C-alpha positions, 0 to 999 in steps of 0.5 A: 689448784689455784688460778692467775695470769701474767700481770704488769709490773709497770711503774715498778715490781711492787705494783704487780701484786696489786695488779694481780689482786685487782684482776682476781688472781689467786697466783700471778706470773711476772717478768722482773725485767723487760722481756725484750732487753734493756735496762734492769731495775735493781732489786734489793731486800727492801723492794723484795720484803715490800713485794712479799708483804703485798702478796701476803696482804692480797692473799696471793698463794704463789708467784712465778717469774717468766724469763725474757724472750731473747733467751737462746742457749743454742745461739751461734752468737757468743753474746747470746749464748753467754747472755742467756746463761747469765740472765736466767741465773740472775732471774733465779736469784731475783725470783728467790729474793722475791719469794717466787716459786719458779722461773720458767724459760724457752730454751731457744732454737737449733736453727744455728747450730743444728740439733746435735751441736745445739744439744751439746751447747744447750746442756753445757749452758744450762749446766753452767747456769745452774751449777752452784745455784742455791736459791729457792726458786726452781728452774722449769723448761716450758714446752714450746709450740714447735715452730722451725727448730724451736727447742722443747716441743716434744715430751721426748725432747724435754725428757732427754734434757732433764735426764741428761748426766750433766743436768739430772743433778739440778732438779729442773721441772717442766712448766706445761703451756696448753696452747703450746702443747696443742700446737705441738700435737698433744690433744686436750679437747676431751676427758679421754684425750687429756688422760692420754696426753698426761698419761704419756707425760707421766710415761715419758717425763714423769708427772712429779716434774710438772710444776705449773701450767700456762692456761691458754686456748689456741688459735691454731689447730691441733699440731699446727706449730705456732704460738698463738694464744686465745681466750678460754673457750674461744679457740680451738681447744674449747671450754670442754677442753679446759673442763677436762683439763681441770677435772683430771686427777693428775693435775689436781695440785697444779696451778694455772696461769692465763697468758691471754690478752688483757681485754678478757683476763677477768672473764677467762679467770671467771670461767676457770673458777666456775669449772673448779666449783662445778 
């Protein structure tokens, strides 16, 4: 179990490992392009080798990649639909070149097409994205906070995607997010609640599909269905919830990545490390 954070790649991708090390990260998460879209810096073997060399120099155990925010496999707009598929495939290829373990994405929203038609388009889009992919980075679905018609806010919905006959062959995994899960109604404030939530995860999805977790407290109440991160111990999950989470045996090999605001990321990391050491 290692701890890290989402770190900046400002000035170029090769700055990210140093930024992670400076924060005290053991693992780290990045964007390989602007999350809002626009220019994409080219990535070649020379940059990738330098990046991997710096990860080794700073003893960083794992790197993961978050896709841009504009991804929506269930969009009625053909440009967004096809662009989502293209960009996620590109991110998987770029992540593999960098030696990153995972690429996680929010899949979008059913608001344009409705759930039935949206699900069919989503499955077809993901299948197109992953068909023929031979890279080393694994694609993960991130649980969502469930606002509106956002895709992936329940274990049942994620399981339906993973187990679809077109997608099962692609070995898709899951990225849990403590804040999103809490906002979607999955309690983790006590040891009993953590055990109940991840027992349910295991029964519905399979704990072997859980590959990593974003680690964020919540400004929003349980079941509040909004994506609002808070620093560890300052939100409605509370420090006791993270103590329970990190002590749960089902999660002993999961790495946790902070996505909290920059002002207190070091403090958040230190809290997690102290809990692990206790």
